[in-house]
C-alpha positions in Angstrom: 23.9 -28.7 -57.9 20.5 -27.3 -58.2 21.4 -23.9 -56.8 24.2 -23.0 -59.2 22.1 -24.0 -62.1 19.3 -21.8 -60.9 21.7 -18.9 -60.5 23.1 -19.5 -64.0 19.6 -19.6 -65.4 18.8 -16.4 -63.7 21.8 -14.6 -65.0 21.2 -15.8 -68.4 17.6 -14.5 -68.4 18.8 -11.1 -67.1 21.5 -10.9 -69.7 19.1 -11.7 -72.4 16.6 -9.1 -71.2 19.2 -6.4 -70.7 21.1 -7.1 -73.9 18.9 -5.0 -76.2 18.9 -2.0 -73.8 22.6 -2.1 -73.5 23.0 -2.2 -77.4 20.4 0.6 -77.9 22.2 2.7 -75.3 25.4 2.1 -77.1 23.9 2.9 -80.5 22.4 6.1 -79.1 25.8 7.3 -77.7 27.5 6.6 -81.1 24.8 8.4 -83.1 24.9 11.3 -80.5 28.5 11.7 -81.1 28.0 11.8 -84.8 25.2 14.2 -84.5 27.2 16.5 -82.2 30.1 16.4 -84.6 27.8 17.1 -87.6 26.2 20.0 -85.9 29.5 21.5 -84.7 30.9 21.2 -88.2 27.7 22.9 -89.8 27.9 25.8 -87.1 31.6 26.3 -87.7 31.1 26.4 -91.6 28.1 28.7 -91.4 29.4 31.2 -88.7 33.1 30.9 -89.5 35.3 32.6 -86.9 32.3 33.8 -84.9 31.6 30.2 -84.0 34.9 29.8 -82.3 33.4 29.9 -78.8 30.3 27.8 -79.6 30.2 24.2 -78.5 27.6 21.6 -79.1 26.5 18.7 -77.1 23.9 16.0 -78.0 21.7 13.6 -76.1 19.2 11.4 -77.6 18.9 13.6 -80.7 18.6 16.9 -78.7 21.3 19.3 -79.5 22.4 22.0 -76.8 24.5 25.0 -77.9 26.8 26.5 -75.3 29.1 29.4 -75.3 29.3 33.2 -76.1 28.4 35.2 -79.2 28.3 38.8 -80.2 24.5 39.2 -80.8 21.1 37.7 -81.1 21.5 37.4 -84.9 24.4 34.7 -84.2 22.2 32.9 -81.7 19.5 32.7 -84.3 21.8 31.6 -87.0 23.4 28.9 -84.8 20.0 27.5 -83.7 18.8 27.5 -87.3 21.8 25.7 -88.6 21.8 23.1 -85.8 18.1 22.4 -86.4 18.7 21.4 -90.0 21.4 18.8 -89.2 19.9 15.4 -90.1 19.0 13.5 -86.9 18.4 16.6 -84.6 15.1 16.4 -82.9 15.3 19.5 -80.7 17.8 22.4 -80.3 18.2 24.3 -77.1 20.6 27.3 -76.8 22.5 28.2 -73.7 24.4 30.7 -75.8 25.2 34.0 -74.0 25.7 37.3 -75.7 28.6 39.4 -74.9 27.7 42.8 -73.4 29.7 45.9 -74.3 28.0 48.1 -71.7 29.9 49.0 -68.7 28.0 48.9 -65.4 
């Protein structure tokens, strides 16, 4: 009978220790989803139709912009708008600029 009780006690200690980490991870995921949604909406409102190919991801408060735009001005505008969203700690741009030059 001693062994199952020891195993139960060890499991309980592990669950208590890991509980806050699991809750924090869940909260970060939820707040990242809200941050991502807010940033996407702000960029869409600011750039209008030019934002149609921009997508936003968020991880631990960091926003990452993906997609294609027509010029450096739109990259700058999207980064500026994203950086003003409450909760954003950093903004990284993986935006690419369409080229009209034929090679």
